[in-house]
Each structure stands twice: as structure tokens, then as C-alpha cells.
TIVEX-869953 format. One record per residue (C-alpha): residue number from 1; x, y, z. Coordinates in pm, whole numbers. Layout:
NODE    i      c1      c2      c3
NODE  NUM       X       Y       Z
...
END
This chain:
NODE    i      c1      c2      c3
NODE    1   -4123   -2456   -1770
NODE    2   -4357   -2454   -2078
NODE    3   -4405   -2081   -2063
NODE    4   -4030   -2017   -2041
NODE    5   -3967   -2199   -2358
NODE    6   -4205   -1990   -2553
NODE    7   -4034   -1655   -2478
NODE    8   -3821   -1483   -2728
NODE    9   -3448   -1540   -2721
NODE   10   -3278   -1368   -2431
NODE   11   -3036   -1100   -2564
NODE   12   -2708   -1117   -2384
NODE   13   -2412    -862   -2367
NODE   14   -2081   -1002   -2273
NODE   15   -1839    -767   -2127
NODE   16   -1500    -940   -2163
NODE   17   -1597   -1194   -2431
NODE   18   -1232   -1289   -2516
NODE   19   -1152   -1397   -2157
NODE   20   -1197   -1733   -1995
NODE   21   -1547   -1661   -1867
NODE   22   -1658   -1489   -2195
NODE   23   -1542   -1771   -2416
NODE   24   -1709   -2033   -2201
NODE   25   -2029   -1823   -2195
NODE   26   -2031   -1828   -2574
NODE   27   -2021   -2206   -2550
NODE   28   -2334   -2197   -2334
NODE   29   -2502   -1967   -2574
NODE   30   -2406   -2189   -2871
NODE   31   -2531   -2501   -2690
NODE   32   -2874   -2322   -2624
NODE   33   -2901   -2105   -2938
NODE   34   -3277   -2165   -2926
NODE   35   -3287   -1958   -2606
NODE   36   -3003   -1717   -2602
NODE   37   -2845   -1470   -2858
NODE   38   -2540   -1248   -2842
NODE   39   -2640    -877   -2856
NODE   40   -2297    -734   -2783
NODE   41   -1936    -852   -2737
NODE   42   -1661    -645   -2584
NODE   43   -1282    -678   -2529
NODE   44   -1005    -479   -2407
NODE   45    -700    -576   -2640
NODE   46    -772    -905   -2809
NODE   47    -893    -753   -3130
NODE   48    -851   -1054   -3359
NODE   49   -1036   -1294   -3125
NODE   50   -1311   -1041   -3081
NODE   51   -1354   -1005   -3463
NODE   52   -1352   -1382   -3492
NODE   53   -1629   -1412   -3223
NODE   54   -1821   -1141   -3393
NODE   55   -1817   -1326   -3732
NODE   56   -1926   -1647   -3563
NODE   57   -2204   -1503   -3334
NODE   58   -2316   -1198   -3540
NODE   59   -2399    -954   -3257
NODE   60   -2559    -619   -3304
NODE   61   -2253    -441   -3171
NODE   62   -1881    -499   -3071
NODE   63   -1679    -269   -2850
NODE   64   -1299    -261   -2813
NODE   65   -1219     -75   -2485
NODE   66    -869      16   -2594
NODE   67    -929     285   -2859
NODE   68    -595     222   -3017
NODE   69    -739     -93   -3166
NODE   70   -1049      66   -3310
NODE   71    -919     106   -3681
NODE   72    -793    -251   -3673
NODE   73   -1132    -390   -3546
NODE   74   -1323    -181   -3794
NODE   75   -1121    -314   -4087
NODE   76   -1177    -669   -3961
NODE   77   -1550    -600   -3940
NODE   78   -1574    -439   -4301
NODE   79   -1751    -754   -4433
NODE   80   -2010    -729   -4166
NODE   81   -2169    -383   -4216
NODE   82   -2480    -470   -3988
NODE   83   -2247    -502   -3692
NODE   84   -2185    -162   -3524
NODE   85   -1829    -113   -3403
NODE   86   -1740     114   -3108
NODE   87   -1434     193   -2898
NODE   88   -1352     338   -2555
NODE   89   -1474     320   -2197
NODE   90   -1773     549   -2264
NODE   91   -1893     306   -2531
NODE   92   -1895      28   -2279
NODE   93   -2110     233   -2044
NODE   94   -2359     315   -2318
NODE   95   -2383     -19   -2493
NODE   96   -2508    -198   -2172
NODE   97   -2804      45   -2172
NODE   98   -2929     -69   -2516
NODE   99   -3295    -149   -2490
NODE  100   -3300    -510   -2644
NODE  101   -3040    -640   -2378
NODE  102   -3185    -877   -2116
NODE  103   -2873    -994   -1947
NODE  104   -2533    -833   -1900
NODE  105   -2255   -1081   -1821
NODE  106   -1979    -869   -1655
NODE  107   -1666   -1082   -1718
NODE  108   -1413    -795   -1750
NODE  109   -1113    -818   -1520
NODE  110   -1048    -552   -1258
NODE  111   -1173    -208   -1156
NODE  112   -1264    -125   -1531
NODE  113   -1578    -340   -1480
NODE  114   -1737    -116   -1218
NODE  115   -1865     182   -1427
NODE  116   -2045     -37   -1702
NODE  117   -2194    -264   -1433
NODE  118   -2339      51   -1266
NODE  119   -2474     170   -1594
NODE  120   -2632    -174   -1660
NODE  121   -2793    -178   -1315
NODE  122   -2937     167   -1375
NODE  123   -3073      43   -1707
NODE  124   -3248    -233   -1504
NODE  125   -3057    -517   -1686
NODE  126   -3023    -856   -1517
NODE  127   -2663    -869   -1408
NODE  128   -2466   -1213   -1432
NODE  129   -2176   -1096   -1213
NODE  130   -1828   -1246   -1298
NODE  131   -1633    -927   -1226
NODE  132   -1561    -972    -859
NODE  133   -1382    -635    -824
NODE  134   -1720    -462    -862
NODE  135   -1838    -580    -525
NODE  136   -1486    -574    -375
NODE  137   -1442    -206    -454
NODE  138   -1802     -80    -418
NODE  139   -2022    -355    -262
NODE  140   -2227    -113     -51
NODE  141   -2294     123    -350
NODE  142   -2383    -164    -581
NODE  143   -2610    -315    -325
NODE  144   -2799      19    -294
NODE  145   -2831      65    -661
NODE  146   -2947    -285    -723
NODE  147   -3222    -239    -459
NODE  148   -3314     104    -593
NODE  149   -3346      -6    -947
NODE  150   -3481    -359    -862
NODE  151   -3206    -519   -1065
NODE  152   -3131    -883   -1005
NODE  153   -2759    -975    -946
NODE  154   -2687   -1339   -1026
NODE  155   -2340   -1464    -921
NODE  156   -2124   -1633   -1183
NODE  157   -1821   -1719    -962
NODE  158   -1841   -2097    -903
NODE  159   -1832   -2043    -527
NODE  160   -2096   -1769    -503
NODE  161   -2315   -1959    -757
NODE  162   -2285   -2259    -523
NODE  163   -2396   -2051    -227
NODE  164   -2680   -1905    -430
NODE  165   -2791   -2247    -537
NODE  166   -2781   -2375    -180
NODE  167   -3002   -2085     -69
NODE  168   -3279   -2137    -326
NODE  169   -3592   -2215    -133
NODE  170   -3436   -2105     195
NODE  171   -3526   -1730     156
NODE  172   -3662   -1697     524
NODE  173   -3401   -1901     693
NODE  174   -3113   -1708     839
NODE  175   -2758   -1807     741
NODE  176   -2546   -1913    1026
NODE  177   -2226   -1963     828
NODE  178   -2097   -1958     471
NODE  179   -1837   -2233     396
NODE  180   -1633   -2074     114
NODE  181   -1409   -2331     -51
NODE  182   -1068   -2266    -204
NODE  183    -855   -2503    -405
NODE  184    -544   -2373    -225
NODE  185    -381   -2306    -564
NODE  186     -44   -2446    -680
NODE  187     149   -2345    -360
NODE  188     -83   -2505     -95
NODE  189     192   -2749      21
NODE  190     492   -2511     -14
NODE  191     663   -2341     290
NODE  192     708   -1968     326
NODE  193    1083   -2016     249
NODE  194     989   -2195     -77
NODE  195     740   -1923    -171
NODE  196    1037   -1680    -176
NODE  197    1168   -1825    -497
NODE  198     860   -1935    -694
NODE  199     819   -1798   -1045
NODE  200     527   -1673   -1244
NODE  201     544   -1993   -1451
NODE  202     499   -2192   -1130
NODE  203     216   -1964   -1013
NODE  204      28   -1994   -1344
NODE  205       6   -2372   -1316
NODE  206    -318   -2393   -1135
NODE  207    -403   -2758   -1027
NODE  208    -775   -2750   -1110
NODE  209    -908   -2442   -1292
NODE  210    -824   -2295   -1636
NODE  211    -844   -1914   -1584
NODE  212    -692   -1593   -1712
NODE  213    -339   -1501   -1583
NODE  214    -461   -1225   -1346
NODE  215    -705   -1455   -1154
NODE  216    -474   -1751   -1168
NODE  217    -201   -1532    -981
NODE  218    -467   -1414    -740
NODE  219    -551   -1776    -677
NODE  220    -190   -1853    -603
NODE  221    -167   -1571    -346
NODE  222    -521   -1656    -214
NODE  223    -612   -1297    -266
NODE  224    -882   -1422    -505
NODE  225   -1038   -1596    -204
NODE  226   -1011   -1280      -3
NODE  227   -1198   -1095    -266
NODE  228   -1463   -1375    -280
NODE  229   -1505   -1328      96
NODE  230   -1584    -959      44
NODE  231   -1820   -1047    -241
NODE  232   -2003   -1301     -19
NODE  233   -2055   -1043     245
NODE  234   -2230    -808       8
NODE  235   -2412   -1067    -195
NODE  236   -2562   -1262      91
NODE  237   -2578   -1001     365
NODE  238   -2354   -1168     617
NODE  239   -2057   -1045     837
NODE  240   -1707   -1147     762
NODE  241   -1707   -1348    1082
NODE  242   -1981   -1562     935
NODE  243   -1762   -1669     636
NODE  244   -1520   -1960     684
NODE  245   -1261   -2034     416
NODE  246   -1195   -2405     358
NODE  247    -906   -2519     159
NODE  248   -1052   -2814     -60
NODE  249    -791   -2926    -320
NODE  250   -1030   -3134    -520
NODE  251   -1263   -2836    -610
NODE  252   -1567   -3061    -600
NODE  253   -1765   -2890    -321
NODE  254   -1791   -2548    -472
NODE  255   -1914   -2394    -152
NODE  256   -2185   -2452     121
NODE  257   -2418   -2281     366
NODE  258   -2485   -2376     728
NODE  259   -2818   -2289     879
NODE  260   -2914   -2228    1232
NODE  261   -3032   -2577    1287
NODE  262   -2691   -2708    1187
NODE  263   -2788   -2834     849
NODE  264   -2537   -2777     574
NODE  265   -2639   -2751     209
NODE  266   -2362   -2761     -58
NODE  267   -2338   -2759    -437
NODE  268   -2103   -3025    -583
NODE  269   -1990   -3087    -931
NODE  270   -1685   -3125   -1157
NODE  271   -1478   -2810   -1208
NODE  272   -1669   -2653   -1504
NODE  273   -1741   -2281   -1521
NODE  274   -2008   -2327   -1788
NODE  275   -2246   -2464   -1515
NODE  276   -2254   -2135   -1302
NODE  277   -2262   -1926   -1624
NODE  278   -2561   -2122   -1760
NODE  279   -2736   -2122   -1429
NODE  280   -2713   -1737   -1413
NODE  281   -2860   -1720   -1765
NODE  282   -3139   -1975   -1705
NODE  283   -3231   -1913   -1339
NODE  284   -3463   -2041   -1197
NODE  285   -3456   -2328   -1450
NODE  286   -3188   -2584   -1499
NODE  287   -3103   -2670   -1861
NODE  288   -2914   -2967   -2006
NODE  289   -2538   -2918   -2015
NODE  290   -2285   -3123   -2206
NODE  291   -1966   -3239   -2033
NODE  292   -1843   -3497   -1771
NODE  293   -2047   -3583   -1455
NODE  294   -1929   -3605   -1098
NODE  295   -1805   -3946    -985
NODE  296   -1792   -3949    -601
NODE  297   -1605   -4275    -615
NODE  298   -1318   -4126    -808
NODE  299   -1152   -3928    -532
NODE  300   -1165   -3851    -170
NODE  301   -1278   -3509     -45
NODE  302   -1033   -3315     178
NODE  303   -1071   -2989     372
NODE  304    -802   -2785     541
NODE  305    -772   -2454     730
NODE  306    -595   -2189     522
NODE  307    -258   -2081     658
NODE  308    -294   -1691     690
NODE  309      75   -1632     765
NODE  310     186   -1814     445
NODE  311     -93   -1654     238
NODE  312     -86   -1305     382
NODE  313    -306   -1168     101
NODE  314    -610   -1358     242
NODE  315    -537   -1202     598
NODE  316    -517    -859     435
NODE  317    -847    -904     266
NODE  318   -1013    -995     595
NODE  319    -852    -687     749
NODE  320    -996    -470     475
NODE  321   -1345    -598     530
NODE  322   -1325    -521     897
NODE  323   -1203    -160     840
NODE  324   -1466    -116     560
NODE  325   -1500     218     385
NODE  326   -1261     243      88
NODE  327   -1014      -1     230
NODE  328   -1123    -291      -4
NODE  329   -1085     -49    -296
NODE  330    -723      29    -186
NODE  331    -640    -343    -151
NODE  332    -788    -418    -496
NODE  333    -603    -130    -661
NODE  334    -268    -227    -509
NODE  335    -330    -591    -591
NODE  336    -389    -512    -955
NODE  337     -59    -326    -977
NODE  338     152    -597    -798
NODE  339     -13    -880    -984
NODE  340      87    -720   -1306
NODE  341     433    -645   -1156
NODE  342     477   -1013   -1070
NODE  343     374   -1117   -1416
NODE  344     630    -878   -1560
NODE  345     900   -1003   -1326
NODE  346     919    -670   -1136
NODE  347     855    -815    -790
NODE  348     875   -1149    -616
NODE  349     577   -1361    -505
NODE  350     604   -1261    -133
NODE  351     663    -900    -218
NODE  352     315    -871    -359
NODE  353     151    -895     -17
NODE  354     419    -676     144
NODE  355     347    -396    -105
NODE  356     -27    -425     -63
NODE  357      11    -408     314
NODE  358     220     -91     286
NODE  359     -30      73      49
NODE  360    -309       4     297
NODE  361    -106     212     548
NODE  362     -22     499     316
NODE  363    -336     550     112
NODE  364    -594     797     261
NODE  365    -883     619     434
NODE  366   -1249     716     383
NODE  367   -1513     550     603
NODE  368   -1805     671     398
NODE  369   -1691     670      22
NODE  370   -1905     755    -277
NODE  371   -1838     668    -643
NODE  372   -1596     969    -687
NODE  373   -1413     852    -375
NODE  374   -1366     511    -523
NODE  375   -1230     654    -848
NODE  376    -985     875    -651
NODE  377    -884     594    -418
NODE  378    -818     357    -705
NODE  379    -590     607    -873
NODE  380    -406     704    -554
NODE  381    -348     339    -448
NODE  382    -222     252    -782
NODE  383      22     536    -786
NODE  384     158     442    -436
NODE  385     201      71    -544
NODE  386     359     165    -873
NODE  387     612     375    -704
NODE  388     698      99    -463
NODE  389     745    -138    -752
NODE  390    1009      88    -889
END
């Protein structure tokens, strides 16, 4: 521990600094400003908040992915000439390769996070992975690249961080089963008939987590959990049949691992995303963290089986894993389109899974995709889904 404290401050690039994960990561960095420093902040559209963050944390560079906002951002940064201002997708790919960067937190939402993550891996930066679509879309490719470039990938999702924490010290002990917990979202107790009339306002009222709109809708459909199953397969080298989803409304047990002797190790805590973010930054050390502490006397802990008929998106995700190839990429692309469609009142809650299922049937399947295949698949699946929305 003594040696660790004498090291220079770790330089951190945050891809998606204006989102839920990004803003909480900045809280962690602020709380441990003696250890961490922001090297780069990026956003897609929230130019005012990005500029505000830059003034507060004084990074070496900022990137706005949407080039239409470049001039506005540059004007907002006129009083900070030492901060370089870039725009566009290529700038995201290039900034993560900057020599001073130690850790790249990938907190962008969606397929857009794949390319900069690949560039960061090839630049041998430690990856704090919060962009689940990276592994959903291209888990096999990412795994090969991480092994080739000897790049550590540390999970930031609360569930995968919990599994990771449960596996520390268990490196040579095979996993019998992963117990992946899910809150069940806001519609856990609703019938299929009731789901036919729920609104986006209903879906955005998550009972335990404060997240961005896209992930909150994915939680309501349980597609988010389906994606986490795919992530867990690639992160921990298990089959889909070894992953059991448990609906746990209290969100206290963040996930667990069962070993071949029957022992189960779990990570418990209050719902606070700063903990897995900080653990990814500080691994293998645990640092102090402000906030409330778990009181096991305060509530009972419940666990239920998920209803795959009611939450068809979860069933579709399992189907995608079994088929492999580019099928998870197809599911992810279709889901991004219908998720946005639901938020824009262009489809109903139940229509989301119907459209995704149909896109899985229509989009060309490739059993052995490469990066170019993923890009083509993503575009084609989006085109099909968008046409069905109209």
C-alpha cells in the first residue's frame, strides 16, 4: 500500500463524462484528487455541461463527438487556452491513445463506444469498462485484443464488478455458476396486459438506480440484464447456461459466484455506482469512500425468477448468445433504435421486443464476424428496425 501512494497521479480519460457514470466518476476523482487527475473529458451533445466540467477539472483536452457543437464548445473554452478542444468520432479514437493516459473509463452509451475502446486497448491503456455494448457487440474480438495487447479490462457495471470482486483470490478455482442479480425494474409486478399501456414516464421511474434514460428503459424491459449476461460470458469465460438471473428488488446483493464446492461468494452494498467506479480505478486496493453504509437490519432480501414471457427482451438476449456470431450485434442495434423510438412515443413498450425479434429474423447472420462485419451489421439492423418503426 505504501508504494502505491507514492506513485504519480493516475491520468484518467472519461469517455462520456456528462452521463450518469461519468459525473459520478468525477466525484470519485474529486474525492481522491491526491491520486487521480482528469486527462480528457468527452461528450456527445451536452456541450454546456462538458465545458463546465472542463473549467472545474482542467483536463488537457476535451472532445465533443457531435461536430455540430464544436464552435460552441470552443467559444466556451476561450478562457482556458491550455485545454485542447477537439470534435468528431476520429478525435475520440485518437485522444485515448495519448501517452500520459493510464486509465480509460468507457462510459459512452451504445455502439459508439466500441471503436474508441478498441483504440484504447491497442494503446495498452487500462480499460474501466462501463460501456456494456462493447462486449455485447464484439465480445470475442475485444477478448482477443485484450489478450494480444495484455490490456486489463476492469468492469464498472455494479453486477460485473461484484462478480469480479467475488473472484479476487479465486483465480484457480473454476466457476460453477454466476448469480447475476436484477432489480426487476419498475414493472416487476405488472402483468403483460398492464405492460401494454405503460408510458415512458412510467418506465423512467426506476425503483433503485438513478441512470441515464437509455439504460433506464433497458432496465424496464430487462434487455439491460440480457446484455449483462452476454458481458459476463466474455468477461469471466463462462457459458450462458452457467449464468442465472435472479430478480432482487432491494439491489443489495450486486451479484455472486458459486464455486464447484457449493460455496457462494457475493458482494453486497447500498446502491451506489461510485463504489464499482472507484474499485476499477484503485484495484487491487480499496480506498475510503464517503456515503451511506449497508444496514442489513433495514430490509429483507428477496430473490425471484425472472418471467421470460413478460420480459421477452431477456429471452431474446439469451437466444442471441446461443446463436453467437453477429446476433448479439443485431440485437443491440435493433434495441438502440426501439429504445429511442419508445422514448419518442413512436412505439409501445411491448412493441420494442416484437421489433427486435423480427430484426433478428431479417438481418443477415454471420457466424464468424470481424470488425467490418460488426459495423455493417449494426447499420443494417438499424435500417430494418427504423423501417419497422415507421
